[in-house]
NUFITOR-225985 format. One record per residue (C-alpha): residue number from 1; x, y negated, z; residue in one letter. Coordinates in steps of 0.1 Angstrom, whole numbers. Layout:
<nodes>
NODE  NUM  X  Y  Z  A
...
</nodes>
This chain:
<nodes>
NODE  1  209  224  57  M
NODE  2  222  189  48  L
NODE  3  244  175  75  L
NODE  4  248  138  79  I
NODE  5  277  122  98  Y
NODE  6  274  88  114  V
NODE  7  298  74  140  P
NODE  8  269  61  160  K
NODE  9  232  70  159  I
NODE  10  208  40  160  T
NODE  11  170  38  157  N
NODE  12  175  20  123  R
NODE  13  197  48  109  I
NODE  14  175  76  121  G
NODE  15  144  59  107  Y
NODE  16  159  52  73  T
NODE  17  173  87  69  L
NODE  18  139  101  79  K
NODE  19  121  81  52  V
NODE  20  146  88  25  L
NODE  21  150  125  31  F
NODE  22  120  139  49  R
NODE  23  93  116  35  I
NODE  24  105  107  0  V
NODE  25  128  137  -9  L
NODE  26  108  162  12  R
NODE  27  139  179  26  T
NODE  28  153  183  61  D
NODE  29  187  173  75  F
NODE  30  206  171  107  E
NODE  31  226  141  121  I
NODE  32  259  145  139  T
NODE  33  285  121  155  T
NODE  34  310  150  158  D
NODE  35  335  145  130  R
NODE  36  351  179  135  T
NODE  37  318  197  133  L
NODE  38  309  177  102  F
NODE  39  342  185  84  E
NODE  40  338  223  91  S
NODE  41  302  224  78  H
NODE  42  299  247  48  Q
NODE  43  268  232  34  G
NODE  44  260  198  18  P
NODE  45  275  168  36  R
NODE  46  267  131  36  L
NODE  47  287  105  56  C
NODE  48  274  71  64  Y
NODE  49  304  51  78  C
NODE  50  331  27  69  R
NODE  51  355  54  54  E
NODE  52  351  86  35  R
NODE  53  352  118  56  V
NODE  54  365  148  37  G
NODE  55  348  157  4  D
NODE  56  313  147  15  S
NODE  57  291  122  -4  V
NODE  58  299  88  10  W
NODE  59  276  58  15  V
NODE  60  299  31  28  K
NODE  61  280  13  56  S
NODE  62  274  -23  63  T
NODE  63  263  -38  96  E
NODE  64  225  -40  92  L
NODE  65  216  -6  106  L
NODE  66  239  -10  136  L
NODE  67  222  -43  146  Q
NODE  68  191  -46  168  T
NODE  69  182  -82  161  T
NODE  70  168  -101  131  V
NODE  71  190  -126  113  M
NODE  72  196  -141  79  E
NODE  73  217  -120  55  H
NODE  74  235  -128  23  D
NODE  75  222  -100  2  L
NODE  76  242  -105  -31  H
NODE  77  215  -90  -53  I
NODE  78  227  -75  -86  Y
NODE  79  218  -49  -111  Q
NODE  80  231  -13  -108  E
NODE  81  222  5  -140  G
NODE  82  184  0  -144  D
NODE  83  178  -6  -107  T
NODE  84  183  -36  -84  A
NODE  85  209  -33  -57  A
NODE  86  220  -53  -27  F
NODE  87  243  -51  3  Y
NODE  88  273  -44  -20  P
NODE  89  304  -26  -6  V
NODE  90  339  -27  -19  Y
NODE  91  369  -4  -19  G
NODE  92  384  27  -36  H
NODE  93  367  60  -43  D
NODE  94  332  48  -37  L
NODE  95  302  70  -45  D
NODE  96  279  40  -45  F
NODE  97  286  3  -50  S
NODE  98  261  -8  -24  F
NODE  99  248  3  10  D
NODE  100  216  19  -2  L
NODE  101  205  28  33  L
NODE  102  207  -8  44  A
NODE  103  189  -19  13  A
NODE  104  162  7  18  S
NODE  105  157  -4  55  F
NODE  106  155  -40  45  F
NODE  107  126  -32  21  M
NODE  108  108  -7  42  L
NODE  109  108  -28  74  S
NODE  110  98  -59  54  R
NODE  111  128  -76  71  Y
NODE  112  123  -108  51  E
NODE  113  88  -112  65  E
NODE  114  102  -116  100  Y
NODE  115  124  -144  88  L
NODE  116  111  -180  85  P
NODE  117  89  -183  54  H
NODE  118  61  -203  38  R
NODE  119  26  -187  41  S
NODE  120  -3  -194  18  D
NODE  121  -36  -209  28  M
NODE  122  -48  -176  42  H
NODE  123  -17  -171  63  G
NODE  124  -2  -145  40  R
NODE  125  34  -138  30  F
NODE  126  34  -145  -7  T
NODE  127  50  -125  -35  A
NODE  128  68  -156  -48  E
NODE  129  86  -158  -15  T
NODE  130  99  -122  -18  S
NODE  131  133  -112  -31  I
NODE  132  117  -86  -52  A
NODE  133  97  -112  -72  S
NODE  134  126  -137  -73  E
NODE  135  150  -111  -87  H
NODE  136  126  -93  -109  G
NODE  137  122  -59  -93  F
NODE  138  87  -61  -78  L
NODE  139  73  -37  -103  Q
NODE  140  100  -11  -95  T
NODE  141  98  14  -67  A
NODE  142  134  7  -57  V
NODE  143  135  27  -24  V
NODE  144  124  59  -42  E
NODE  145  148  52  -70  R
NODE  146  176  48  -45  W
NODE  147  166  81  -28  A
NODE  148  168  98  -62  D
NODE  149  203  83  -67  M
NODE  150  214  97  -33  L
NODE  151  199  131  -41  A
NODE  152  215  132  -75  G
NODE  153  250  125  -61  K
NODE  154  245  152  -34  L
NODE  155  234  177  -60  K
NODE  156  264  169  -82  E
NODE  157  288  174  -54  R
NODE  158  270  204  -39  F
NODE  159  253  223  -67  P
NODE  160  239  250  -44  D
NODE  161  219  224  -25  W
NODE  162  182  226  -36  S
NODE  163  153  202  -32  L
NODE  164  116  210  -31  P
NODE  165  97  200  -62  E
NODE  166  79  167  -60  R
NODE  167  51  155  -82  Q
NODE  168  30  125  -89  F
NODE  169  1  119  -65  D
NODE  170  -27  94  -64  M
NODE  171  -54  79  -41  V
NODE  172  -84  59  -53  N
NODE  173  -95  32  -28  T
NODE  174  -127  10  -30  I
NODE  175  -132  -21  -9  D
NODE  176  -168  -28  0  I
NODE  177  -169  -65  7  D
NODE  178  -206  -67  -1  A
NODE  179  -225  -35  -8  A
NODE  180  -253  -55  -24  Y
NODE  181  -256  -87  -43  C
NODE  182  -292  -96  -35  Y
NODE  183  -308  -68  -15  K
NODE  184  -308  -61  22  H
NODE  185  -294  -95  32  K
NODE  186  -321  -104  56  G
NODE  187  -349  -130  52  M
NODE  188  -328  -161  59  V
NODE  189  -300  -153  34  R
NODE  190  -325  -141  8  T
NODE  191  -346  -173  11  M
NODE  192  -315  -195  9  L
NODE  193  -304  -177  -22  G
NODE  194  -338  -182  -39  L
NODE  195  -338  -218  -29  S
NODE  196  -303  -224  -44  R
NODE  197  -316  -208  -76  D
NODE  198  -345  -233  -78  L
NODE  199  -324  -265  -71  I
NODE  200  -289  -254  -83  G
NODE  201  -295  -251  -120  H
NODE  202  -283  -215  -119  R
NODE  203  -280  -193  -150  N
NODE  204  -317  -184  -157  P
NODE  205  -308  -148  -163  E
NODE  206  -292  -145  -129  E
NODE  207  -322  -162  -113  V
NODE  208  -345  -137  -129  L
NODE  209  -322  -108  -120  L
NODE  210  -323  -118  -83  R
NODE  211  -361  -119  -83  R
NODE  212  -364  -86  -100  R
NODE  213  -339  -69  -76  V
NODE  214  -355  -84  -45  V
NODE  215  -389  -71  -58  M
NODE  216  -374  -36  -63  N
NODE  217  -379  -38  -101  K
NODE  218  -342  -35  -109  E
NODE  219  -311  -20  -93  R
NODE  220  -289  -43  -74  D
NODE  221  -258  -51  -96  P
NODE  222  -233  -44  -68  F
NODE  223  -249  -10  -61  D
NODE  224  -224  9  -82  T
NODE  225  -220  38  -57  F
NODE  226  -237  65  -78  D
NODE  227  -213  56  -106  Y
NODE  228  -183  58  -83  L
NODE  229  -194  91  -67  L
NODE  230  -201  106  -102  D
NODE  231  -165  97  -112  L
NODE  232  -152  111  -79  K
NODE  233  -169  145  -87  M
NODE  234  -153  144  -122  Q
NODE  235  -118  137  -108  H
NODE  236  -119  161  -78  R
NODE  237  -81  161  -75  S
NODE  238  -79  124  -67  I
NODE  239  -90  116  -31  P
NODE  240  -112  85  -25  M
NODE  241  -113  61  4  V
NODE  242  -140  34  10  F
NODE  243  -131  4  32  F
NODE  244  -161  -12  47  V
NODE  245  -164  -49  57  L
NODE  246  -186  -49  88  I
NODE  247  -177  -81  105  G
NODE  248  -200  -110  114  D
NODE  249  -210  -134  86  Y
NODE  250  -184  -162  80  S
NODE  251  -171  -183  51  Q
NODE  252  -150  -154  38  Y
NODE  253  -169  -124  53  D
NODE  254  -203  -119  36  K
NODE  255  -210  -83  43  A
NODE  256  -245  -68  47  I
NODE  257  -257  -69  83  N
NODE  258  -246  -37  100  Y
NODE  259  -280  -33  115  H
NODE  260  -296  -28  81  S
NODE  261  -309  8  79  E
NODE  262  -303  9  41  E
NODE  263  -267  -2  46  F
NODE  264  -261  23  73  R
NODE  265  -277  51  52  G
NODE  266  -254  42  23  L
NODE  267  -223  44  45  L
NODE  268  -233  78  59  K
NODE  269  -239  90  23  H
NODE  270  -205  78  11  L
NODE  271  -189  95  41  G
NODE  272  -202  129  28  D
NODE  273  -180  126  -3  Y
NODE  274  -151  104  7  A
NODE  275  -131  91  36  K
NODE  276  -144  58  51  V
NODE  277  -121  32  67  G
NODE  278  -125  -2  83  L
NODE  279  -121  -34  62  H
NODE  280  -111  -56  91  A
NODE  281  -127  -90  86  S
NODE  282  -111  -122  75  Y
NODE  283  -118  -137  109  V
NODE  284  -102  -108  128  S
NODE  285  -68  -120  116  F
NODE  286  -72  -151  139  D
NODE  287  -94  -133  165  E
NODE  288  -77  -99  170  P
NODE  289  -103  -86  195  K
NODE  290  -128  -84  166  K
NODE  291  -108  -55  151  V
NODE  292  -118  -32  179  E
NODE  293  -154  -45  179  I
NODE  294  -158  -39  141  E
NODE  295  -141  -5  144  K
NODE  296  -166  5  171  Q
NODE  297  -195  -6  149  R
NODE  298  -184  15  120  L
NODE  299  -177  45  143  E
NODE  300  -212  43  157  Q
NODE  301  -227  43  122  I
NODE  302  -205  71  109  M
NODE  303  -205  91  141  N
NODE  304  -168  98  137  R
NODE  305  -135  83  148  T
NODE  306  -122  57  123  I
NODE  307  -84  58  118  V
NODE  308  -80  39  85  R
NODE  309  -79  2  78  N
NODE  310  -73  -23  51  R
NODE  311  -76  -60  61  S
NODE  312  -100  -83  42  H
NODE  313  -82  -107  18  F
NODE  314  -51  -86  26  L
NODE  315  -44  -108  56  R
NODE  316  -15  -94  76  M
NODE  317  14  -108  96  R
NODE  318  42  -87  108  L
NODE  319  44  -72  134  P
NODE  320  13  -87  150  M
NODE  321  -13  -73  127  T
NODE  322  0  -37  130  Y
NODE  323  2  -40  167  R
NODE  324  -34  -51  169  V
NODE  325  -44  -21  146  L
NODE  326  -25  4  168  M
NODE  327  -41  -9  200  R
NODE  328  -75  -4  183  A
NODE  329  -67  32  175  G
NODE  330  -59  27  138  I
NODE  331  -34  53  125  E
NODE  332  -32  44  88  H
NODE  333  -31  10  72  D
NODE  334  -36  3  34  Y
NODE  335  -29  -35  33  T
NODE  336  7  -34  21  M
NODE  337  7  -52  -12  G
NODE  338  1  -86  -27  Y
NODE  339  -31  -103  -37  A
NODE  340  -15  -125  -64  E
NODE  341  6  -101  -84  V
NODE  342  9  -63  -88  S
NODE  343  39  -43  -77  G
NODE  344  56  -26  -48  F
NODE  345  58  -50  -18  R
NODE  346  79  -27  2  A
NODE  347  97  -12  -28  G
NODE  348  80  22  -23  I
NODE  349  48  39  -33  S
NODE  350  49  68  -8  T
NODE  351  31  64  26  P
NODE  352  57  59  53  Y
NODE  353  59  50  90  P
NODE  354  60  14  103  F
NODE  355  92  2  120  F
NODE  356  88  -27  143  D
NODE  357  119  -49  141  L
NODE  358  111  -68  173  N
NODE  359  111  -36  194  T
NODE  360  136  -19  172  D
NODE  361  115  13  170  S
NODE  362  94  34  147  E
NODE  363  57  32  155  M
NODE  364  28  56  153  L
NODE  365  12  39  122  L
NODE  366  15  51  86  T
NODE  367  17  24  59  I
NODE  368  0  33  26  H
NODE  369  13  8  0  P
NODE  370  -9  -1  -30  F
NODE  371  5  -12  -64  A
NODE  372  -24  -31  -80  V
NODE  373  -58  -46  -73  M
NODE  374  -86  -53  -98  D
NODE  375  -89  -89  -86  A
NODE  376  -52  -95  -91  T
NODE  377  -54  -85  -127  L
NODE  378  -84  -106  -136  R
NODE  379  -84  -136  -112  R
NODE  380  -47  -142  -105  Y
NODE  381  -30  -128  -136  Q
NODE  382  -60  -139  -159  H
NODE  383  -60  -106  -178  L
NODE  384  -89  -91  -197  G
NODE  385  -96  -54  -197  P
NODE  386  -75  -47  -228  E
NODE  387  -46  -66  -215  E
NODE  388  -49  -51  -180  A
NODE  389  -46  -15  -189  W
NODE  390  -9  -16  -201  P
NODE  391  0  -34  -169  V
NODE  392  -17  -7  -148  L
NODE  393  -3  21  -169  K
NODE  394  33  8  -165  Q
NODE  395  28  9  -127  L
NODE  396  15  44  -128  M
NODE  397  44  54  -150  D
NODE  398  68  40  -125  E
NODE  399  52  60  -97  V
NODE  400  53  91  -119  A
NODE  401  90  85  -125  R
NODE  402  98  86  -88  V
NODE  403  71  112  -82  R
NODE  404  54  91  -56  G
NODE  405  18  82  -47  T
NODE  406  -1  57  -69  F
NODE  407  -27  37  -50  S
NODE  408  -49  9  -63  S
NODE  409  -77  -13  -50  I
NODE  410  -111  -16  -67  W
NODE  411  -143  -33  -55  H
NODE  412  -178  -19  -60  N
NODE  413  -191  -53  -71  E
NODE  414  -163  -57  -97  N
NODE  415  -175  -25  -114  L
NODE  416  -209  -40  -120  S
NODE  417  -201  -49  -156  E
NODE  418  -215  -83  -148  M
NODE  419  -204  -118  -136  F
NODE  420  -173  -118  -157  G
NODE  421  -163  -82  -151  W
NODE  422  -177  -68  -184  E
NODE  423  -155  -41  -198  G
NODE  424  -136  -33  -166  W
NODE  425  -153  1  -160  R
NODE  426  -133  13  -190  S
NODE  427  -100  3  -173  V
NODE  428  -111  20  -141  Y
NODE  429  -120  52  -160  E
NODE  430  -87  51  -179  Q
NODE  431  -68  49  -147  M
NODE  432  -86  80  -132  L
NODE  433  -82  100  -165  D
NODE  434  -45  91  -167  Y
NODE  435  -39  98  -131  G
NODE  436  -54  133  -134  E
NODE  437  -33  139  -165  T
NODE  438  -2  130  -145  L
NODE  439  -12  152  -116  K
NODE  440  -22  181  -139  T
NODE  441  11  180  -158  N
NODE  442  30  179  -125  K
NODE  443  51  150  -135  I
</nodes>
């Protein structure tokens, strides 16, 4: 058993060690503040303190994990081999040139999001504001790389210490912002759409398509669910989660009315093959009570407890959003990522527990980071299908390198092969094929 010595146990230290060892490296450990016990331990030893203890592996500590408040830090970000590093330490006989526990905690807790910052028009913390984007390591799963550095040094010092084998994993998530483009929208929205077609000089082909769909002569273009479930059956090793927008109609929430029998039937059908979670509405960000209302709607339709969420437009603000979700009974959130650029917002791909800096405690909510979204590639980064695949593959390779969990966001409407999304099904299919290859090869 790995024994870890710290002069003082804090919530931040315990949390960081748990994520790095139990969650990322999948191995157990014990913590002690008894230096005599530590020095007499016959197994692998790691000390996290200001000075080396015996022949243990040493991470020289800085002050971050001993603090309980949030304050500005001078991070001194630099390059350590092929990986970014910050919280540098100085002295003789160092095993690491930086406090990788402090750096990990900074990323995992989203420390910088608690500090004063500029938000975008939707109230979101932006990628360009982040240190990962500013210093060029947003596309790197740095926390998992640091965990591997730690494991490598321990293995070098204690060759008999063994770690369980880890391998690449993947989850396929679909956001249902609008299940249908033209159908099942109710008389008022349908008539308004037809009226806009007549006076708005719309594309004649789209006008004709709307009429044919409304008259049940053609399939609704957003109804790609048979296609999605067929691919799900072809890639059985990759779990799928649908996130359903079920809030009231608003400027940014244009879901199908939850009273629609067709919509309700679709959701029950999807729930037979995949997990279903809440897509908390845009409005719920400003009116938190709506989260519980929307969750109850979905539970009534699905006849099961809903424990998963991803917020619409990726609207989240720490720690308030997570506190709202926990009060509503959400146990897993999939919002951790950026809308405008791909990458690892928290420096990690593996699901991990939320740490609330304001209460200085680990909470009962698991964060499931995502690395890339379809709309990011096309709308923000202005990539076509052929340009998008190398970007997506590079992110998957990074996750494979650290043997983490690759998660992406796709939308049923964007897989319609219409409205500018022609050719994107091939990218989605390539992603699933490549993910299954990585899983099969146990990379």
